[in-house]
C-alpha positions in Angstrom: 52.4 -55.2 127.6 49.6 -52.8 126.4 52.0 -50.7 124.4 53.5 -53.8 122.4 52.2 -53.5 119.1 53.1 -57.5 118.6 50.3 -58.1 121.2 46.6 -58.1 120.8 44.0 -59.7 123.1 40.7 -60.6 121.7 37.5 -61.8 122.8 34.9 -64.1 121.0 31.5 -64.7 122.4 30.7 -68.4 121.2 27.2 -68.0 121.5 27.1 -65.2 119.2 29.7 -66.5 116.9 29.5 -70.4 116.8 33.5 -70.6 115.7 34.6 -74.2 115.5 37.3 -74.1 113.4 39.9 -71.5 111.4 39.8 -70.6 107.8 42.1 -73.5 106.9 40.2 -75.8 108.9 42.3 -76.3 112.0 39.6 -77.6 114.5 39.6 -75.1 117.3 37.9 -77.2 119.9 36.3 -74.1 121.9 36.0 -75.9 125.3 38.6 -78.3 125.4 40.7 -77.8 128.6 38.1 -75.9 130.6 36.7 -72.5 130.0 37.6 -70.1 128.8 39.5 -71.4 125.9 42.5 -69.5 125.3 44.7 -69.8 122.1 47.2 -67.8 120.6 48.2 -67.2 117.0 51.5 -66.3 115.8 53.7 -67.1 112.4 54.5 -70.5 113.7 50.8 -71.4 114.9 49.3 -70.1 111.7 45.7 -69.0 111.5 44.5 -72.1 113.4 46.4 -70.6 116.4 47.5 -73.0 119.4 45.7 -73.3 123.0 47.9 -71.7 125.8 49.3 -74.4 127.9 48.1 -74.5 131.9 51.3 -74.6 134.1 49.3 -75.5 137.0 46.5 -77.8 138.2 44.1 -74.7 138.3 41.4 -73.7 136.1 43.0 -72.0 133.2 40.7 -69.0 134.5 41.9 -69.1 137.8 45.5 -69.7 136.7 45.5 -66.6 134.8 44.2 -64.2 137.8 48.0 -64.4 138.6 49.4 -61.2 136.3 52.9 -62.9 136.3 51.5 -66.0 134.7 49.8 -64.0 132.2 52.8 -62.0 131.1 54.7 -65.4 131.2 52.4 -67.2 128.9 52.3 -64.1 126.6 55.8 -64.0 126.2 56.2 -68.0 125.6 53.4 -67.6 122.8 55.4 -64.7 120.9 58.2 -67.0 121.1 59.1 -68.8 117.5 61.9 -71.4 117.0 63.6 -70.9 113.6 64.8 -73.5 111.7 68.3 -71.9 111.9 68.2 -71.7 115.8 67.1 -68.1 115.8 64.6 -67.6 118.7 65.3 -71.1 120.1 66.3 -71.6 123.6 69.3 -74.1 124.1 67.5 -77.4 124.3 65.4 -76.8 120.9 68.8 -75.8 119.3 70.5 -78.9 120.7 67.2 -80.6 119.2 67.5 -79.3 115.6 71.1 -80.1 115.6 70.6 -83.7 116.5 68.0 -84.1 113.7 69.6 -81.8 111.0 71.2 -84.4 109.4 69.1 -87.3 110.0 65.7 -88.8 108.5 63.2 -87.3 110.8 60.1 -88.5 108.8 59.8 -91.7 110.8 59.9 -89.4 114.0 57.5 -87.0 113.2 55.2 -90.0 112.5 56.0 -91.4 116.2 55.7 -88.1 117.7 52.4 -87.6 116.0 51.1 -91.0 117.4 52.1 -90.1 120.8 50.3 -87.1 120.7 46.8 -88.4 119.5 44.3 -88.3 121.5 43.8 -92.1 121.9 47.4 -92.5 123.0 47.2 -89.9 125.8 44.0 -91.6 127.2 46.2 -94.8 127.1 49.1 -93.2 129.2 46.7 -91.6 131.4 45.0 -94.9 132.1 48.5 -96.6 132.4 49.8 -94.1 134.9 47.0 -94.7 137.1 47.6 -98.5 137.1 51.1 -97.8 137.7 50.3 -95.9 140.7 48.0 -98.4 142.2 51.1 -101.0 141.7 53.1 -98.4 143.6 50.5 -97.9 146.1 49.9 -101.6 146.5 54.1 -102.4 146.7 54.1 -99.8 149.7 51.1 -101.2 151.5 53.2 -104.8 151.4 56.4 -103.2 153.3 
């Protein structure tokens, strides 16, 4: 990807440039999810960017030592699904078609609530409790 003008890698030393938010006020949350903090920027994310998602249980710095994983992540970050379906995979196109003629404002609010930090913590706690129930049920057999 070194010859692709659409891909640029950069590095910020937070000791020298303690960036905590983007120019538009979007929080950057450096260190969230481990170090290094990897973010990508494209037309969909805007100037605030978005964190690069881990695909394994490894630390992001270890996961990205695998060249194929780095290439895969870069391609995923470059992909932009547009409302007309351009650049979308089949699942995204189907989702857009499902909601195209419906009132999606309540769905947006519901999804935003689901991804809130408090909800994620609660869901993780509930998963742990359910796992304990499953283990206890297995022990009873």
